[in-house]
N, C-alpha and C positions, 0 to 999 in steps of 0.2 A: 504493500500500500504506500503510495507516495504522499508527500506532505499535504498536497491539496485535498486529498481524500480523507485525511486523518482528522477525525472529530471526536469529541467526547462520546457522542452517541454511538459512533462506529466502534470505538474501543469497548464500550460497555456491552454492545451487542455481540461483538466477536470479531477480532482482527488479528492479523499477523503484524507484529511490530518489530522492525529491525533496529537494533541498537549497537553502536560501536562502544564496547565496554572500555572504560578508562583504566589506566594503570593503577594497581593497588586496590581496586574495587573487586569484591567477589561478585559472582553472578547473582547471589542472593541479595547483595547490597542493591544491585540494579533493580531487581524485582520489587524489593521492599520500597525503594524510592518511588517507583512509578505507582505502586499500589497505594502508597500514602498520598501521592500527588493527586490522583484522580479517583480513588476509591473504586477500583475495578478488580474483578477476579482475574488473576494473571499467573502465568508460570513460564519457565524458560525451557527450551528444548536442547539442553546440553550445556554443561558448565565450562567455564574457562578458569584457569589458575589465576589467582590475584595479580601476579606479576605479568601475565599475558594481557594483551589488548585485542580488540577486534570484534568480529561479528557474533552477536547473540540473537537468536530468534526467540521472541516472546510471543506467547499466544494469550489472548484476552477473551473474556466472556465465554461464549459457547465453544469457541475454538480451543479452549484448554483441553477439551476431550480428544483433540487430535494431536497433542504434543508428541505422542509416540511415533507418529508418521514422520515428523521432522527430526526426531532424535536419531533415526536410523539412516539419515542421509550421509553421504561421503562429505569429508571436510578437507579444506585446503589451508595450509599454513605457510608462512614465511618466517624465517628467523635465523639465528646464529648459534652454531655449536662451537664452543670454545674447547680446543684440545690443549692438554698440558696442565690443566687445573681442574679441580672438582670440588663439590660441596656435598654434604649429607643429603640434601634435598634435590640435587642435580639441577638447581637453579640458584638464583641469588636471594632466596628466602633465608638461607643459612650462609654462614661465612665460609670462605675458601678453607678447605681442610687438608689439601694435599696438592703438591705440584710435581711435575715430572718432565724430563727432557723430551722435546719433540723434534729435535734437529734431524733425526733419522727418518722421519715421515716425509715422503715426497708427494707431490700433487697427484701423480698418476694413481698412487695407492688410494687417495681420498676419492677421486672420481670413480675408480673401479669399485670401491667398497659401497658407495651409494647405490650403484646399480644392483649389487648383491642383496640389498635390503628389500628390493621390490618383490612382492608376492605374499602369499598367505603364510603366517607364522604364529608361534606362540610367544606372547609377550608378558613379562611380569611387571606389574605397575610399581612405581616407586613407593616406598613406605610413606613418604610425605605425599599422600594422595587422598582422595575422598572415598576410596574403596572401603567397604565395611568389613571389619573383622569382629565376629561375635556381636554384631549390632552396633559397634563403635567405629567411627571414622578412623582410618589408619593414621592420619596425620596427628590425631590426638595422642596416640601411642608414641609416635615418633618424637613429638615435642616433649614428652615425658622421659625420653631416653630409653624407651622400651623397644625390644626387638619383637618382630612378629613375622610369620611366614605368609606371603601372599601367593595365591595360586595363579599359574599362567593362564592367559586367556587368548583365544584365537582372534587375531586381527589381520587386516590386509593393508599393505602399503602398495598403492597403485602407481604412484609416480614419486620419484625422489630425484630431484635435480639440484646439483651443486652449482650455484650461480656465481660464486666468487670465493677465492681463498686469499686471506691476508695474513701475513706473518709479522709479529712484533713482540718484543719483550718475552721471548721464549714461550709464546703461545701461538696457536694457529686458529684464526677465526674462519669458520666454514659457513658461509651464507648459503641458505638452501630454500627450496620450495618443495613441499611434500603434499601429496593427495592420499588420503587414507580413510579407512572405514571407521565406523562408530567404535568408541572404546579405546582408540589408540592413544597412548601417552607419548607425547613428543619428548618429554624429559627422559623417558625410557629409551627412546631412539638415540638421544644424545649419549646417555650412559653406555648403551651397547655399542655405539659407534666408536667411542674411545676404547672399549675393551677389545673390539675386533682389531684395533691397531696396536694392541699391547700397550695401551696408554690409558689415560683418564680424560673425562670430559664433563662439561655441564652445559645447560641450555641458557641462552641469553637472548633477549629481544624477540619474543615470540608474538606474532600477529596472526589471528585467524581471518582469512580473507574471503572464504567462500563456505557455504553450507548448501549442498545440492546446487540448485540453480540460483540461490540467493547470494548476493555480492555485497561486500563491505561498502562499495561505492554508493549503495542505495540506503545505507544505514544512517540513522540519526545519532548525533552525539547527545549526551545528556543536556548540554547547553541548548542544543536545538529544541529538545523536548521541553525544556524550561521556558523557552520563548513562546512555544505553542500553547503550553499549559502552565501559566505562572502559578506559583504556590507561595504561601506565606512563610514556610519554614526554611531553615537553612539546611542544605543537604551536605553530605560528606564532600570534603575538598578533594580534587584530583591531584 
């Protein structure tokens, strides 16, 4: 739905709302902000990590019953895998915990490895994730310093393109674009990419650009939404 068609009545009746999630907001932050703004039934069709930005599909009103249809769509991301350093969460939610020499890794190895990731495979989610273990989110256990075993889940990486390789200060920044199935953890791809090169890695600067046929270029920022639907309360700063 474009801006011209977006009205309070259409949202309350049932609409698809595309939002560009800000950095450090959770997907639930976005849902709660919009729910509080316009007092409408709403849900999201797939989470994004707080440090990631990009496309969220929100369903309002009667369309909340169709959320599962959108959750199952393929997703496209762009971002950066940093080789030579890592963190416990495999992103910058946690501090750098280890470094390793990367001078032996050449560009051909990186391009070749990316192509090997394409296909159906079993992936183990990071412990710092929203996966549930005995009814509790895994990240709660991780933040308490507890260990837990997560089961592998079948996912599919349909496209994996290395778009740029940059070297500086004993790290290699691998810029990429990936198209993958529902349930794929890009932080797990970063982790496994490092391991396959006998090294370590973490994910930086992740943006979800597409979900199925929906594109981030058609999404509203929260500032756009605020201009369309002014509210009296102060929302979380980006």
